[in-house]
N, C-alpha and C positions, 0 to 999 in steps of 0.2 A: 461526629462529622456527618454532614448532610450527604444525602444521596446525589449522585450525578447521573441523571437518567438520559438514556439515548432515546429521543423521540422518534427520530428517523435517520436514515442514511441513504444517500443516492450517489450515483456516478454517471458520467457520460459514457457512451460507448468508447471503446479503446480503438484508436486508429493506428494502422501500421505507419512506419516511417514514410513520409512523403505520400501518405494515403488520404483517406476521406476527410480527416480533420485538419490537414496541414494548411488549409487556406484561411484558418481562423487564428487570431491572436489568443494567447493564453489568458489574458485578462477578460476577453470577450467570451471564451469558452467557460471559464470559471463563473462568470456572471450568470450565464444561463443555468448552470447547475445550482448556484445559490438561489436563484429565483424559483427553480423547481422545488427545492427543499422547503422553502417557507410556504409555497403554494400548497404543497401536499399536507403541510401541518395546519393550514388554515390561518397562518399568522400574517400580520402586517410586518414588513421588514423593520419598521421603527422599533419593534419590540426587541430586536437583536441588539445586544450591548457591545459585542466584540466579535471579530472574525480572526481566527488563528489560521493563517494560510501557509501550508508547507510548500516550499519551492526550493530546489537545490541550485539551479543555475540562474542566479539572480542578477541578470545582465540583459541589456537591450530591452526587448518587449516584456521581459519578466523582471525588470529592475524597477526602481522607484517605488519599492514597497507594494508589490502586487496584492498583498493582503488588504491594503487600503484601496488600491485602484479598482480591483474587481467589484467590490460592493458599489462603488461610485458608478462604474460602467453599468452595473445592474439596475441603476436608478434608485438605489436605496438612499435614504436621507443621510445627510452629512453627519448626523448624530451617531451613526453606527461606526464604531472604531474598527481598525484592522491593523494587523501586524504580520510580518512574514517570518517564517520559522525555517531554519536550516539545521537539521541534524542528519544531513545527507539522506540516504534512502529511508531513514526513519522520520522524516520531517513531519508528515501529517499524522503519524502516530504520536510524535511529540506534541503536535497540535491537540490531539485527543487528551494527552496528559495535562497540558496547560489549561484546556477548557474544563476538564473534570476537576482539577485542583482549585481553580477559581470558584467553581460552583460549590464544591465540598467545603471550602473555607468560608463561604457566605459572602464573598466579594461581588459575585455576579450571579445572575439568575438564568440568562439565556445567552449561550455562546455557540458560534458555529466553528467547528474544526474542519478545515478543508485542505485541499491540495491541488496543485496543477503542475504539469510539466509538458511543454510542447517541444519534444526532442527533435522534431522535424525542422523547427524554426530557430531554436536556440540550442546550438550543439552542446552536448555533454562535455564538461570540462572547460568551456569557454570563459567561465568566471574565475578560474584559478590561475595562479602564477607559479613561479619557481618555489620549491620547498626550501625551508631554512637549512643551512649547513649544519646548524646545531642539532636539528631534528635528525638529519641524516647521519650524524655521528652516533646517535643513540639507536636508531632503527634502520633496518634495510627496508625501505618503502618501495613497493613494487606495484604495478597495475593490478587491479582486482582480479583480472583473468589469471594472472600468475599466482595470486593467492588461492584462487579456486583450484589451480593445478597442485599447489602445495597441499591443500586439504585432501584432494583426491589421492595423492601419494601417501600421505601420512595415515589416512584412514583405510588404505588398501582398496580403494574403489577402482573398478575397471572401467574402461571406455564402454563396454557393453552394458554395464550396470547404469552408467550415466545416461546413455541413449535410451535404454529401456524405460527408465523413469521419465524421460522427456517425452517419449511416445505416449506414455500413459497420461501425462499432463494434458497433451493435446486431445487424447481420446475423452478424457473427463470434461474438458472445456467444451468440446463439440457436443457431447451428450447433454451437458447442462444447458447449452444454448438451444438445442433442438427441443428439449423438454420444457423450455420456458422458465428455467430456474433463475435466470437473471432478470426476468421481466419486472420484478418488484424493485430492483435496484437501478436499472438503466433508465435514464430519462432522455428522450430524443433531443437532439441539438440541431440547430440550424447552422448551415455552413454555406459558403459561396463557391464551392467546388462544382463546376458544371458536369464533371464526370460521375458524380454520385448523387446529383439532385440537391435539393436544399434541406433535406431532413435526414439525419443519420440516427439510427436506432438500434444498430447491431454491431457487436465487436467484429473487427476485421481480422483479428490476430490469430484465433485458433485455426489450425490447418487440418482439415479432414482428410487430405490426400497424402499426408506424410506417412512414412513407414520406417521400420527399423533399418531396412536396407538404404533408404534415402538418408537417414541420419548417419549411418555408418560411413557413407560415401563422402561426408563433409570433411574438409581438411581442418586440422587443428588451427585455432585462431591466435594462439599466443606463443606456443612453443612448437618447433618443427616436429617433434616426436611426442607432443602433448596429447591430453585427453579432452581438453575443453574446446568445444566448437561453437559456432553460432547456433547450432541445433540444441545443445544442452546448456545454453545460457539464456538469460532473460532477454526479451525482445526490446529493442529501442522503439519507442512509440509515443503517442500523444494521448492525454486524457486529463480529466479532472473529477474530483469527488468531494462530498461534503457530508458532515455529521452534525445533527442538531442536538446539543447537550443542554439540559434544563435542570433546574433545582425543583424540589418538591413544591416550593412556593409558586413557581411559575407554572408547574403542571396543574396545580389547583386553581390558580387565578385565571389561567387561559383555557382551562378545560382540555388539556392535552392528554394524549394517550401514549405513555411511554412504552417502548418495545423491549427495552433492556436497561441495564445500568452498568457503569464501569465499577468494578469491584476493587481492582488493584493494578499497579504497574510495576515493572521491574526494569532496571537498567544494568548493563554489564559493560565493563571495559576490559578488553583483551589485547593480546599481542598485535600491534599494528602491522606486522609483516604478514601473518596469516589472515588477520583482520576480519574474516567473515565467519568465524566459528563461535560467536558469542551467544547464539540463540539458546542453547541449553541453560547457560548461566542466567540469562535474562528471564527466561521462563521460570526457573527455579526460584528466583527472587520474587516474581509476581505471585507464584503459587503459595510460597511461604507467607507472604504478606496477607494473602486471602485466607490462610489456614486450610488450603486445599492440596490435594495431590493429583497425579495424572489420572487416577481412577475416577476422579470427580469430573473430568473434562470430557465432554461429548464430541467436540469438534475442534480441530487444530488447524489454524492457518499460519503457515510459515512461508515467508516470501521466497519465491523461487528465483533468487538472484542467479544461482547456478545449480545444476542438479547435484553437484558434490556437496553444496551447502545443506541441502535438504536431507540427503542421505547421511551426512555426518550428524546432523541434528537428530534424526530419527534413531540412529544407533546410540548416541550419547544419552538421549532421553529415555531409551528403553521402549520405543514405540514401534519396533519392527513388526510386531504381530498386529498392529493397529493401523496399517497403511490406508485402510478404507476411511479412517477418520481424519487423515492428514490431507489437506488440500483436495477435498472430494470433488470440487468443481474446476480443477486446474489451478494454475497460478501464473507467475511471471514468465515462465517458459512458453506457455500457450496463450495466455491473455496479455502478456506484456507487462513492463515495469516502468510506467511513467513516473520517474523518481519521486518527485514531491507529492504525488497524488496517491501512491500505492498504499500508504498506511490507512488513509480514509477508505480506499477501495476495498482492502481486505476486511475492514471493519464492516462495511455494507454486506459483503459476501458472507462473512461469518454470521452476522445477524440473521440473514435470510435462511442460512443452513440450520442454525439453531432452531428456528421456527419450523422449518420443514421436518426436522427430526424430533421436534418437541423435546429437545435436550435443554438442560438447565444452564450448564457452564460451557464456555468456549474460551479459547486463548488465541491471540494473534501475536506473532513475533517477526522481527525483521533484523537481519544483520546489517551492519552499517560500515561504510568505508572508514579506514584508519583505525579500526578495532573497537567497535562498540556493538551493542545490541539493545533492542527495546521490545518489551512485551506488555500486553494488556490482557487481563482477565475480564470477561464480560459475562453477566448473568441475565438470562432471558426473564422478563417479568410479564 
């Protein structure tokens, strides 16, 4: 099987809901990120064979196959193909898998895995309808926030533990931003919002002024006596990200310098009621496929859909003594979770942290609505 190299990975800044990025369409934001990706690699867009674009809410401005529309908006030639991927929160991680699989199988040589979600402009859930009665006969399907509550209760997690983790996520994201750790992954984007100027180059989402007291004062968001609040949940936000995946043939022909390679992927299907607890199983499959164990992994990125999800994952994976290796630059709670873009975003963040630490292997994992998880093992080269 051929190698699937990661040549580069970039992302837009992440904008708060109705914030700095909210004046731009998703296809136009993604187009800027796509152009930045090929520019950094020194490639002509015509070299790209396909774009795998993760997007969850495929309606309105994000409809009509945004994976095809964004490259066209970017000015790329019509020969560049594109499709849109929906594995809910794992959509652009699935894009990574699709791109890597096509390259490893020898079908394609240059593929972009990308993702976009403009949650300010296209409301979450607006593409869905009523659930099947037959589905509801089999499973008690509840909102994800209720599932996060179920996990917190089943794993014995307290409100204080959830808020403490969330505060640490913000602290890490603020420190990473101030120390320039995101500089190599964020590409500035042009917007038309007069309140922020025409160029946005910094995440809006991390909160330097939050505190444990402020988080504790927030009311439960899903149950009157619950533990899940807006403060220990991922932020609704806007963003786009992209990963350039290349074969060895393309690397040699185009004189590219790969930064890493995809080693393996893992998928897990779990109970759709709790739905958010599949990360340990997804990671276990990816690690087994790679012939690795947790001791081989230097950096862990697990999407912070809710604080309870991360703490459940850490406990089940046996990583409680390695919290410094888990989301060292913050995550969805502090940086935000632009649904379709997050898989590509955490890939970019993982790549840069592996290089900063000079670590060899990293893993990225995401829980997924209705009971799935997806994980990828990455090796720095």
